[in-house]
N, C-alpha and C positions, 0 to 999 in steps of 0.2 A: 412336374408341378409339385414343389416341396410342401409338406405339411408340418405343422409344429408338433413335435413328439413330446410326450410327457408320460409319467407314470403316476398312479394314485399314491397318496401318502401311505395307505395301508400296505402297499407292496414294500415300502422302505422299512416301516416299523415291523413288518412281518418277517424280515430277514433275520433268522435266528442267530446267524454268525455275528451280527452287529450287537445283539443283546440290548436293544434300545428299550427304554421304559417310557410309556406315555403317561403323563400326568392326567388322570381322568377328568378332573374338574376344569381343565382347559379346553376340553373338546365340546364343540357344538354339533348339532345334527348335520351329518354329511361331511364333517371335517376330514375324516379319513379317506374320502373320495376326492378331495381337492387335488389338483395336479401339481406334481413336482417336476420342474423343467431342468433343474440342476441343483447341486449342493455347493455351497460357497462358504469358506471360512472368513470371518470378519471380526476383528477386535476393535473396530471403530466405535466411538461413542454414539455416532449417528450415521449408520450406513445407508439409511433410507434414500438419500439423493442419488446413490450409485446403483440402485436396484431397478429392475424392470418388471418384477412380479413373478410369482411361481417358484421362488427360491426356497430351499431349505438352508437357513442360515445356521452356521455352527460357530459357537464361541465358548471359550474357557473362562470368560469373565475377567480377562486381564485388565481391560479398561472399562469395566462395567460402570455406567454412570450412576450418580446418586439418584437422579430423577428417573427411576425405573418405569414409572407409569408413562412418562413421555416417550421413553425409549421403545417400549412395547407398542404403544399406540402408533408411533412412526413406522414400525415394521409392518403392523397390520394395514395401515393406510397405503403402504408401498406395495401391497399385494403379496407379501411373504406368506408362504404356505404353512411353515412351521419354524420353530426355533429349537435348535439342538444345543443343550448346555452340557459341556464336558466337565466331568469331575476329575480333579487332579490334586494330589497331596500338596502341591506347591502353591495352589491358588484357592480353590474351593473344594473341600472334601465332601460337602453336602450341598444340596440345592438351596440357594438363598430363598427364604420364605417370602420376602417382598417381590421377588421375581415370579414366584408361583402365583401370588395373589394378583399381580398385574396381568399376567397371561390369562388367568381365569376371568378377570374383569373385562378384558377386551376380546376374549374369544380367540386367542392365538395359541394353537396347539404347541405344547411344550414337551420336548423329548429329553430325557435324561440319558446322557452318554456315559457309560461306565469308564473308569480309568483304563481298563484293559483294551478298549476299542479306540484306536487312533482315528482322527478325523480323515486321514487318507483312506482308511478302509471304507468309510461312509461315502467319500467321493467316488471311489472305485466302484462300489456297489451300485450307486445311482447311475454312474456312467454305463456300466454293463446292462443295467435294467433299461436305460433309455435306448441303447443300441438294439437290444432284443425287441423292445416295443416298436422301434422304427422298422425293423425287419418284418415283424408281424403286420404292422400297418400297411407296408408296401405290398406284402403278399395279399392282404385283404383287398386293397385298392385294385391290384392287377386282376384278381379273380372277379371282383365286382364289375370291372370294366368289360371283361370278356362276357360275363353273364348279361349285362345290360345291352351290349352290342348285339348279342344273339336275340335278345328279347325284342329289339327294335324291329326285327323282321315280322313280328306279330302285330304291329300297329300300336297306337297310343294306349289302348287298354292293357295289353300285355306288358308293355314297357312301364307303365305306371305301377302295375302290380309288382313287377320285378324290382323297381326302385324302392317301393314300400318294404319289400322283404329284405332288401340289402340294408336299409336304414333302420329296420324294426320300428317303423313309424307309419302314420297315415299320410297319404299324399293326395293332393288335389292340383290339377292343372287348370288354371283360371284364365279365361279369355277376357274379352271386353264385357265384363259383367256376368258371364256364364261360366260354370264349371264344366270343362270339356271332358275331363276324365278324372276318376278318383279311385282310391283303393284303401283297404284296411280300415273301413269305417270312418272315413273322413267326415267331419261334421258338415251337415247341410241344413240351413245355410251356414256359412262361416261365421264364427262369433264376431261381434262388433270390433273388439280390439284387433282381430286379424284383418278384418276388412279395412280398418284404418291404416294398418301397416301396409296392406296391398296398395291403397291409394297413395301413401307416402312414397313407396318405391316407384310406382308408375309415374308419379309427378316429377321424379328426378331425371337424371341423364347419365349415360355411360354405364359401365359394368358395376354392379353393386348388389348387395344382399343385405337383409335386415333381420334382426332377431327380436322376439318379445317373449314375455312370460304370460301364460294364460292358464288360470285355474291350477297353478302348481306345476304346469308343464312348460315346454319350450317349443316355439314355432319359428321357423325360418322361411323367409320369402326370397326366392331367387329368380331373376329373369331368365327366360330360356333364350335359345339362339333364334334370331340375332338379338343379342342383349341390348344393343344400342337403342332399339325401339321400345323395349319393355311391353310389347303388345300382348305377350303371354307370360304368365308367371307360374312357377311351380311352388306350391306351399306344402311344407312338411311339418309334422308335429309329433311329439312323443313326451313321456314324462321326464326322461333324462336329457342332459345337455348333449349337443352335437360337438364332437371333437374334430381334430384336423382331418382324420381319415374320412369321417362322415361328410365333411364339407367337400372333400375331393371327390367322393362318390356322387354327391349331390350335383357337383359341377358337371360330371360326366353325364348324369341323367338329364340335367337341364339342357345340355348341348344336344343330346340325342332326341329329346322330346321335340325340340325345335326343328331338327333335321327331318324327323319322321313326319311332322306336320307339313313340312315343305315338300319333301320328296316322296312321301308315301312309305309303305311298309316293306317294299322289296329291298332286301339287303344289298343287292348289287346296285340298284338305283340310289340307295341311301349313301353307299360309299362313293359312288361317282359324283353325286350331287355335292357331298361334303368336300370332296377333293377339289372339284371345279370351283366351288365358292371360295374355298380357302386360298386357291391360287389366283383368284380374281382380285381386282383392285378394291373391291368393297369388303374384303375379308374382315370379319369382326374379330377383335382381340379375344383371346382366351379359349376359343373353340378347340384349336389343335392341342393346346396345353391340357385342356380338360379330357379330350378323347384319348390322348396318348400318354398323359401323366408325365409330361416333360415340358420344361420351358424352352428347350432347344430341340429342333427337329432337323431331319435331313430329307432332301428330295431324292427319290429313286426313279430313274427313267429307264425304260426298256424298249427294245425293238426286236423284230424278228431276226433270228440268226440262222444263216444257211437256209434250211428248208422251212424254217419258221416253227413256232410252238405247236405242239399237238393240241387236240381238241380240249383235253382236260386242263392243260396248262394255260389255256386262254380264259378259263372261267375265273371270275373275280374272287370267288371263295377260295380257290386254289392259291391264287396270288396273295390273298389276305393272310392265309395260314402260313405261307412261306415267309412273307415279309413281316409278320406279326404286327399288322396294323389294319384297322377297318377302313383307312383312307386310301382306297385304290380305285383307279378309274382305267378301264380298258378302252383304248382308242382304235380307230381304223388304222390299218397298216399291215399287220396289227402292231400295236404299241401299247404301252401302259405308263402311267405316272402314279406315284404313291408318295405319301408323306409319312415318314416313320419316326417314332420317338427314339428307337435304338437302331443304329445302322446294321443292315444285314451283314453277317459274317461272310468270309471268303467261301467256305463250304456251301452256304446258301446261294451265293452268286454263281458258283460252279454248278449247283443243282439246277438253277434257272437255265444256264447255258445248255446243260444236258437235255433239258426239255424244250429247247428252241428259243430261249430268250437271251439276249445280250443286254446286260444292265450296267448302268453307271450310277454312282452314289455321290451326291454333292457334299460340300463341307457343311458343318453345323450352321444353322441360321435361326434367328429367334422364332419361337412358335407363333408369336403375334404377327410375324411377317414372313410366312413360308414362301410367298411368291418372290422374295428377294433372291432366292437361289435358283430361279428358273433358267436364267441365261447361262449360268455356270454349268448346270447339269446337262443342258443341251449340248454345250461344247464338249463336255466329258463323254457324252454318248457318242458324238462324232469320233472322238478319240478312241473309244472302245470299238467302234466299227472298223476303224483303220487298223487297230491292233489285233482284232479278232478275239479279245478277252475282256472280262469286266474291268472297270476302272473305278477306283475309289479316291475321292479327293482327300488330301491330308487336312487335319484340323489346324495346322500351323499356317504360316504365311502362304499366300497363293503360289502355286507352282505353275509358272507359265508353260513349261514343257508339257504338262498334263492337259493343257487347254488347246493345244495346237496339234493337229494330225501330223504324223511323221512325214508323209509325202509333201504336205504344204510347207512344213518347216524346212525340209531339205531343198525344195524348189526355191523358196525365198533365199536361202543361204547361197545356193549356186548362182542365182541371178545377181545378188549384191556383190559377191566376191569374185565373180568371173574375171573382171579386168585385172585384179591383183594376181589371181592364179595364172593368168596368161603371161603377165610380165615376169613372174617368178620362173615360169617354165622357160621363157625365152632367154633370161639373163641371170638366173639364180640370184635374185635381188633380196630374197627373204622378206618381202613386203608383208605377207600374211603373218608370218611369225613375229615380225617387229610390231605390227599393229596389235596383235593379240597380247604381247608382253607389255606394250605401252599402255593399253587400256587397263590391263590388270594392275598396273602400278599407278593408275589414276592420272596418267599423263605426265608422270615425273621422269625427267630426262636421265638423271644419274642412275637410279635403280634399274631403269630399262637397259641402259648401256652396260652396266655391270653384269646383268643377267645374260645379255647377248654376247658379251665379250668384245664390244666395239667402243669407239669413242662416241661421246654424247653428240658431237656434230654429225656423225654418221646416222645416229637415230633421228636427228632433226631433218636431215636430208631425206631419209626414207619416208618419214611421216609427211613431208611436203609432197613427195611422189604419190603417196596414198591419196592425199587430198585432190591432187590433179587428176589422177586416174579415175577416182570415184565421183569427182565433182561435188565434194562435200567440204564443209567447214567443221573441222574437228573441235573447234571451240564451242560448237553447238551441242549441248548435252543430249538432245534428242538424236542427233546424228551418231553420237557415241553409243547410245543405247541400241539403236538399230544394228550397228555394226557388231556390238557385243553379242546380241542374240544370233546374228548371222554366223559369227564364229562358233557359238555354242552348238548351232544346228548343222554346221558344215560337215561334209564327209571327211574321213581321216586323210584322204589324199590332199585336201585343201590345207590341212594343218602341217603337212610334211615340210621340213626346211628346204 
């Protein structure tokens, strides 16, 4: 589940290598904390229609419009975080005073870029800062997810306190008119604006959240799992705004709060309940994405191998640690099923086998519909049992060979091709080879004849023999498909000329 990464303006202006000068009178309270999502060079007289907000706009004033007040107001209304004005001997050697006054009037932070600092250096610095911020956010989200998942084992109270600590905010879990759990001095009762926001969210439908400002702070209301009913809401508040990482952590907490309320505080029961519900037909959107931090997931299925897993390997906590997911359910058999955001590596799968589990990993499926991969992973597990080793689906086009057990595929091929193999052995007619070559050339007579070194009429005659021997019509694409897979799965003896 991706979050929108940004860096505060103060991080950009604080980069000494850029030597940027902030015009003080253009700054309003909190301006240096405003988010910068990217830096963009524009010499348009009206770039506002092409902006989405959060930009640091850079200009050398090449096409600076005469109506600077309108230009600056348009940038501010478009959500631009700051304007960087580059000084250059060929255009402006000093900052135009009308631009300074317009930015001060409309509260748009103005940065003076010295001639020695190229715009490319600012672009690169912002890009590097965004990359580093994204990595920090992801580490924070991952650590918070692990902490919250552990806290879920302690029940609603411990989970609520842990969520409050992660968000540095107060937290209240609100039921049908009652506060079920709270932490970090959540206001009681909730202020009227917050109660109105709760009522608004509860009156809607689907997955949603809402934000409001109360007494100079910020409050977010988020439905917990299952979001579609909005029967319970988690309310969080603090003085500062909630960024993308905060909202991702809140989504994890909201999902876990609903699951704890439904399944109890036992971690094994929690994981089993979450996995079972997510694989059911009524799986609500967003839960797997929140718990795993990914919009795409993989199903992992496992079954006993040889003597079966040892006692430790059958514990859900052992499997959760190995597979790096809280969504694990151990089933009779013994067997297990898990939903993972990151596919387990081959060493992990081999470690599972060493402890008595044989596992199969499905192809990526949407986190909103994890059950869509159930049929595939069951077939892959059957394939793994036949091979005696782990099987991992490729992320590209479906591999039919990986979905069919070797014994079944060979048996199918022998049964289908047996009449042709018998005729070839009796009279050396090369019917199997001719059929394989003809199908590979999409039924084209000339290329087939050229590859076989015979006349095209001989190819026609042999294909007619194939149709009679197999009682098929090779004009039927399904018949061709079945024969093609039979030839793919046939033993080497059947392919011999």
